[in-house]
Structures are given as C-alpha cells and as structure tokens.
C-alpha positions, -999 to +999 in steps of 0.1 A: +011+032+057-015+007+046-039-005+073-032-041+084-057-067+073-075-093+093-079-076+127-116-084+130-128-052+116-160-060+097-168-040+066-204-028+069-221-023+036-247+004+039-270+021+014-272+051+037-261+080+015-249+101+045-220+099+069-225+114+103-196+127+125-204+133+161-181+154+183-184+148+221-172+167+251-187+173+286-211+202+286-214+206+248-209+244+252-170+247+246-149+220+230-175+200+210-192+231+196-159+246+185-149+213+169-184+208+153-184+243+137-147+242+127-153+208+110-184+222+091-164+253+081-134+232+068-158+209+049-176+239+034-143+255+023-132+222+006-164+208-007-186+238-012-216+223+006-207+193+028-243+181+027-239+177-010-213+151-003-234+135+023-213+146+054-233+156+085-215+171+115-231+172+150-221+174+187-233+165+221-221+164+257-219+135+282-232+160+307-247+183+280-264+215+289-296+208+269-308+238+249-279+260+260-259+283+238-222+278+234-199+298+256-192+334+245-155+327+242-162+297+220-180+320+196-150+344+196-127+315+187-149+305+159-151+339+146-112+340+146-114+311+121-142+325+100-166+298+112-203+303+119-215+300+155-251+309+148-280+287+156-260+264+180-280+246+207-264+223+233-275+187+235-271+159+260-255+128+245-283+102+239-282+066+226-298+077+194-268+100+187-243+072+190-265+048+170-267+072+141-230+083+141-206+067+117-177+084+134-175+097+170-146+120+179-143+128+216-123+155+234-108+131+260-102+095+267-128+096+294-154+108+269-143+080+245-149+054+273-183+068+282-194+066+246-182+031+242-198+020+275-231+030+259-228+000+236-242+001+201-210-014+187-195+021+191-159+009+200-148+006+163-160+041+154-151+060+185-118+078+189-105+109+207-100+136+181-062+136+185-060+098+185-079+097+152-056+124+138-026+104+147-040+072+130-052+092+099-016+105+093-003+070+091-030+059+064-018+059+028-046+080+011-041+060-021-056+030-003-089+049+002-117+052-023-114+081-048-133+111-033-148+118-067-165+085-065-182+094-033-169+110-001-192+089+021-176+056+010-141+072+015-151+083+050-163+049+059-131+033+046-111+058+066-128+048+099-122+011+092-085+017+084-081+038+115-098+012+137-074-015+123-044+006+131-054+015+167-034-011+184-003-005+163+001+032+168+000+042+205+000+077+219+035+089+229+020+099+263-015+097+280-019+135+276-012+133+239-049+123+231-065+149+254-081+183+245-085+200+279-116+219+290-114+257+287-147+262+305-145+293+327-110+302+313-099+334+298-101+339+260-063+333+256-068+297+269-099+293+246-078+305+216-050+280+224-076+252+226-091+264+193-057+262+177-052+227+190-086+216+176-079+232+143-045+215+139-059+182+148-089+186+124-069+197+094-054+162+085-088+145+093-107+168+069-080+163+042-083+125+046-121+126+045-124+147+014-092+141-004-088+179-007-059+196+011-064+228+030-058+261+012-026+277+024 
C-alpha cells in the first residue's frame, strides 16, 4: 500500500547523518531494554554495524529507574535471542531524548500519550511498537528510498509514510497495540513478552534496512 498524500505531514529536510530510535516503557528495566537490545541485535545482523548506517537505538522510561540495571529475566530473554545485555543503564525519559529522537516506539498507548504530551512535535514520530508494525506492513517498500542510497533517508521516509497512514489503519482492538509489563513476573512470562517484541520488530527492521531476516 502506498501512503496517502496530502495529510499535513511535512517532510523535514535534515543534514543530520544519523537516525535515532527511542524505545519507551515505564521503568526502563524490562520492556524497553529488551526492545532496544533486540533492535540493535537485528540491525547488526542485517547491516553489520548499524552505526555505519547511521542508526542509533536508545531507550528510556516514563518513570525510569535512573542508573539501574535491567531486570535479570530481561537479560535471560536477550540471551535467548543472542542479543547483548552488557553495559545497559536505565534512564528516566527527558525532553532531550524526545527532541533528539527521529522515531519513538512505546510499549503502550499510555506511554505514547505521555511522550506526545511532552511536546516537541513528537506526535508525528511517536507510535506504539505494535502500531508502527501494523502501519509498516501496509507500506509498499518500493515507495521508500533504496537502502543502498542511505538507510537514514529510508528510515525518515518510513516514519512519514507511517504517520500518514495512522488514521486509515486502526487497531482491531485496544489491546492490539499493547506490550504488557512483565515486571516481577516469572521467566515464562518474560519469554512470551520477548517473543511478542521480536515478532513486532522483525517487519520494522526489514522496512528500515531493506534487508529481510535470515531464516
């Protein structure tokens, strides 16, 4: 599907050679660390070094545990996928994080609302993770810039296209766009959340990079 034109989405021309993805949850010790590190891992597998392509992946929490390590069960989930959990430090979501982000992906609709309420024209670049996945699946990848000409410009075009489609493709149910909090839950629930996040990320990373996952 090609994104509809003329829905008030302004194309911002930027000389910035990087594209920042910010993952947001509540405490920044479970969902957003898992999503951040799984995104980095997927980008590394497909691009070699995502920084070479200009993609930077970060996370923060609306009630972030500043300086805290991620939950032990979150580390186990990342190890299951071969992703690296080392060096992670929790952060509280600040204005500067939203200002710098080119794409904000939240765990829930409440997180999305909190980010947007901070201002900084965040509305057009802030989605729940599952919402963004649903929109990305509807975008014809041939309408996006060739990744060989620059992943950053492709990523920016993808966000504009998803924002233009948002009012056209609604969630089948309110819960469809939520990733529930596994904080304090047993490892089995953490693993189910990890699987949810991984499945939601796969089409997003494919759309960003133009490189499908290795099967």
